[in-house]
Every structure is written in structure tokens, then in C-alpha cells.
N, C-alpha and C positions, 0 to 999 in steps of 0.2 A: 283698592282693589274689590267690585265690584262683588253684589252678594253671590251672584249664579257662577261666577268663576270661581271663588270662595266653594262655591257646592262642587262644582267640577273638578275640582282639584281634591277634596275628599272623599268623593268617590273611586276617583282614579289610585288616591293613595290608597285607599280599601282593598280596591281590586287588586292594585297588583301587592299586595297583603298574600292573598291568596296564590297568584301566583309563583310569589318567593316562595312560599311552605310546601307548594306541591311538587314545582322544578328542583326544591332542594333534598326532596325525599328521593327524585327520581334520578339526580344524578350521585345520590352519597349511593345508593343501590347499583347503580350502574359503576362505581368506583371502589366499591365494597371488596372487591378481589385482587384491587392494585393498590392500595391506600390502607393505614394503620386509623387507631378510632382518633389519634390525637390530629394527625391531618384533614382525616372528617368534618371533624369539632371545626378546625378553625379553615373549612373550605366553606363550611355551611352561614360561620357568622362575615365571614366577606359575602357570600354570597345575599346575605340577607342587609349588610351594614349599607356596601354601595351604591346600587340603590334607588337606599333611601337618603342618602346623600345626596345624589344627583337628584331626586323630586324635591328635598328640600328647598335647595337653592334655586331651582326655577320657581320651585313657589313663590318663594320669599323675594324672588328678580332681583338678588344680590348678584350675582352671575347667572342667569338665565340660559342655560339649555335646553332648548324645547326640542331641537333636532335630536339631538343626543339621547335624552330620555324618551323621547318616542321611536329610536331603534332600544332602545335596552327594554321596555315594555313592550316592542314590538318579538323581541327574543323571548321574553321570559312568557308572554303569548303561549306563542308556541311551543316554547318547551311546556310550560301545564300541560294544552291540547296533549302532545305524544306523549308526555309521561299519564294521562291518564289512558291514551288510548292502547295504550301497551299493558299498561294492570290488569286493564278490564282483559284482552286477549290473554296473558297471563291467567288470570283466575278462571278466564270457559273452559281451557285446554288442559291446567296442568293437571289436570286427572285421567287426561287420557296420553300423553307426551310426561316421556323422562323428565325432571325438574332441572336435573342437570342440563339434559339438552337444550331443553327451554331457554334456560334462563343464559346458554350461550349464544343461541340465535338471536335471542332479543338483545343482549349487548351488543350483537353483531348487526340487525339491521336499526336498532337507533341513533347512532349517529346517519349512518347512510341519508336516511328518512330526513332528519331533520338539516341534512343542508342539501337534501333534495326539493325540500321545500323552498328553503333560501334564496337556492338558484331558481325554483319555479317564478317568488315575487320577484326577482330580478328580470328574468325573461319577458315576464306580464309587461313590467311598467318601462323597459325599455324596446317593446314589438312591440309596433301598433297592428292594429288591421282596420279595414276597410269594410264600415257598415252602410247598405245600403236600403236607404226607405223610397217606399214610389207612392205616390198621392196625386189626386187627380183634383183641377180647378175649373168650374167653368168662367170662373176671374181673369185670366191669365189666359194671355191670347199666345199661341204659342207654348213651345217648353223652355225648361227652365232645370239646370242645374247646379245645385247649391252644394260646396263642400263646406259641411261646417265642423268646426274647432273649436275646441273651449278648454280651460283650465290649464295652460301652456307647463305655467310656474316656474319661468325663462328665471334660473339662478345659477346655486354653486353646484346643482348636482345633473344640471337638463340645462343646456342651450344650443350653439350652434350647430353641434354634427343634428341634432334631433332635429334643428329649423331646415336644415339642409334636405335632411328627409321627408320633410312635412312640404315642403315645395315640390320636393319630385313625386308626393302623392296626390297631391295637387294636379299637377301638369298631368302625369299617366292617367287620370280621372277626365281632364278634359274640362272641369266645372267653371260655369258659366260666372259663377261672383262666389266668393269665399266670404264667410261671417261666424264671428271671433265672440262668443255672448260671454266675455269676462274671465279674469284674473290672467293675461298675461303675461303679467310680470309676479315674482315669488316676494310681494311686499315694496320692494326699493329697485332702484336701478342701478346696485350697487356691483353685481355680478352682471348684468347687460353691457357696461360701461366699461368695467373693468375685462371682460374677457369679447370685448369688439365684437358683440352680437348682433350688431347694428346690420351690416353687410351681408347675415344669414339672414336677417330678417324680411328685409328688402328683400329678394327674389321671392317671397310669397308674391304672385299674380295670378288675378284672373282677368276675361275682360270686358265683365262690368263692374270693376274690383275687388277693393274687399275692407271692410266695412266693421266696426270691433264697439265692445262696450268694455267697462269696467267693471269689477268686479270687486268681491267683499276685500280680495289680496291686495288691490289695484288702490285700496282707500284708506289706506294704513298709512298717511299722514304725504306720502309724495305722489297724491293722484297729478296735479298738474304737470312734474315731470313725466310721468309716464305716459300723460296721452302727449305731450310735446313730443316725446321721443317715438310712438307711434305714428304721428303723423309725419315725422320728418321721415320714415320709410314710404309714406304713403297711403298705411291705413285710417282710412276717415273714420273715427272716433264719434259715434252717436251721444250723444248727453240730453235725455228727454227731447230729441229731434227727430225728425223723420228727416228723409229723402229719397223725391222720384228716381228712379231707375230705368231707364231707357223708355221712358212714357208708360211703360206695360204692370209695373206694382210698385209697392210703397214700402220702404224697411224703415222701422220705426227700433229706435232704441234709449233705452233706458238704463241710467246710472244702479249700480247697487243698490240695495235700502238703506244700507250706511249713511246715503247722499239724505240727510233728512229734509232736503231743498226738493225734492224730486217730488214732480205731477204725481198727483192721481191718476194713472193709465184711461182711465175713463174721460178724465179732462183733456190729455195730452192726444187720445183718439179725437175727440173734438174740435181739434184745431185742425184737423187733417181734410182734406177737400173729399165732399160727401160724392165721391163718384162709386163706382162699380169696381178700381181698382183691388187685385192683391193686397193684403197688407200681410207683411212679416215683422213679427217684435221678436226683437233680439232683448232676454230679461236674464239676468245671470243666475237668481236662484229661482228652482221648480217652488213656490211659495205656495203659488195664487194662482193654480191652474183651473179650480176650479170655478172661483169668480172670475176669471180670464173668458174664462167659455162661454160667458153669457154676454160678450160685448164683443164692440166691432172689429174684430179678428178671424184671420184666418188659418195662422201659420204661428206657432212661438217655440221659440228654438234658447233650449239652457243648459245649463252644465251644474257647476257646484259639488251636485252629491258622489261625486265619481264610482259611484257605485259602492259606495264604503271604503272604495278602496282596498282595504284588508279585513277580511272575514274573521269576525263576523260581523263586523260595523253595515256591512250591506243589508242584514237583517235590519238595526238601527234605523239607515236610511230610506228602506222599505216600509215601514210603520211610520216614518217622523212625515214623507213627501208623498202627496197622492203620486207621482209619479216620478221614480227616484232613476229610471234609467230607462230609454226604449221611448216607443212611441203609443200615442193613444190618440185616439178619436172621439170627441168629446163635444155634443150639441154639434154638428157637422164642422168643430175647429179641430184644428190637427194640433197636436203637441210634441216636441223632439228634445228628449235631453239625452246629455250626452255624458260618457263618462268621462271623459279627456283623453287630454291628448300627454299629459305630463303627469306631475303626483305633489302632492302634498308633504312637506317632512321629509320621509324616507323612503328613499327608490323600491319600493316592495307595493305590486299591487296581488294579493291573492282574494277570488271573487269575482275580480274585475280584472280587463284590461284595457292597457293605451288605447286609444282607436279615431278613426276617423271617418265622421259620419256624410255621407253622399245620399245625396235628395233627390228625388227626378218628379218633377211636376210635368204633369200631362206628354212625360216622356214614350 
């Protein structure tokens, strides 16, 4: 295992111990009126033992359970935050409110808040909204409406029903072209084939076509099969190549940088006709926005960051990327990063929401 993965696992495991300890204290306080000391001790032992066993077997790759581990860490993280929040409230108001009444109220509120948080996360993951941006370009004759969707992660928990909804949204928005910058599949085609998602993905249609690039999760060994599956439903996959659309603009697509053979962007752009047509770049990760703002492109569309997907990870993505979500005009180049239509790992979004982006140029 590469050293960086060992460091990540070490940080995750150490952070998890803090989550477990605080959550344990909160649970013991909550159940104190209902269980005895022995039951409390046994519950504490199980709450410490089970997550650590799960993390250990995942880290060792003996029987990896990444999705279940992520789900358990999510539950522990929000139990940790809820426990700290309620403890702070109790600390602040216990001098002005009867302690017994206060504890009864907090014991009533705590599970309701926790269930509400879980429900809110599920809602955000499966209920997309449409985000609109409008830009102007003298390079484009007429107008153009782009439907941008990224990070579907088609797999076990996200599939045919969500694809039908996506096709419906694109039709309602009357987009001219659909652009998909990566992570169409969730690592492989296993569930895409098993759940017969092909006819549902095939519903994605636009007058000027549907174009995609491959993201990091499309590059975990099944990239050729994923490319063929997308091409089979009429989605043109661009891998270090460009296509002229309607003789009015050019779409340039790059593979994710896991593809070590991909061309430097300045070299790729240098192969294009040196005319004044609008250039749109599909690049899965928003890593190189600052560098790309100096190159001969007009609009870059990216995804990957998910806007952190689950708070407080959105604070991390905001610190890592020049733009982790939204719109930025830099050096008269336009950059749009979407939080994604699907999700990675667990079906929860807190601090972000599933989205489809519609970009109007000269409309």
C-alpha cells in the first residue's frame, strides 16, 4: 500500500477514536436512566470494538468494506457533533433551567435531531436541484444552453431511477448539449449491467449530442469497458481529443490525471485550429484552474470535489481547490465546478446537494 494511503488510514483511525469516545459518553448519558452499570460497560466495549474491527479489516484489505466503514464513520461523526452540541447547550443553560427537566428535554430532542440529520442527508443525496449560470462570449455566434452533469457514480445505490430523473430534467430545461466531465460509473460496470441501466442512460439526449470524459473512478481498471458502454448508448467519450460542434464551438475532453499518458493541456490545445471559436474544456478535477486560466480556452467544466459531500469535508475541499463548487471568472476564462449528481460511498449529502447545472451562453 502506498505511504500516502497508510497516512490517510492512520489519520482516519485516530480521528475515529475521538468520535467513538465522545459518542460513547453521550450514549451512556442518554441511556443512564434505563440501563445498569454492567450493560453500560458492555455497550461501551461494543461501541469501541466493532468500528475498530471494521476499520482494521478494511485497512488490511483482508475483507475490505469501504462503503460500510464510511457509513459507520458518518454515523459516529454526527453522533460526535450532536453530543458536543447538546453538552454545550446543557453547560450554558443548566443554571437557569431545572437540571432534571433539562435532561429530560435533551433526551427527547437528541434522537429526533439525529434522525433528522440522517433524513436530511438522504434527501440531499437523492433530490437534485437545477443550478443556473449565465455567461457572455463574443466568440460564440448565437446562443447555447449547456446541461452539465458530473459524478453520477452509477452503482449499487444510484441507478436507473436517478437516470430517468436526469433525462427528465434535461428535457425540461431544453438544453442544446449535455456535457459530463467524469465519474460516470462507480469504479466498474458490475451494477450497471446487473441492474440493466443501459436503456435508462440511453434516454439522455440533446440536439447537439452528449459528450463525456472519464474521471478517477472510471479509471480503476475498467476504463475500456466503461468507455465502450458509454459509446454504446450514444455518449461520445473524449480522451485527449476535441470535437467541433455545429461549426460554432469546440469541446475538448481530457481523461482524469490517473491516465499517466494524457497530454499536457497546452500541448492538446496547440493541436486545435487557431481560429476564434469558443473552446469548452471537460476536465474532471478542478486542480489546475489557476494554470488553465493562462491558456487558450474559454470555459472549463469540472466536478470531482462533490463540494465535500458531507460537512465538514466541504471545508477541506474549499481549502484544497481554487474552486471546489460554483462559478469563477479568472483572466476572462470561465470556470464551473458542479457538486455532482450522484454521491461517493454513502448516500448522504450534508453541506451539499445533488445538482444539475445549466449554463446559458449569450442567452
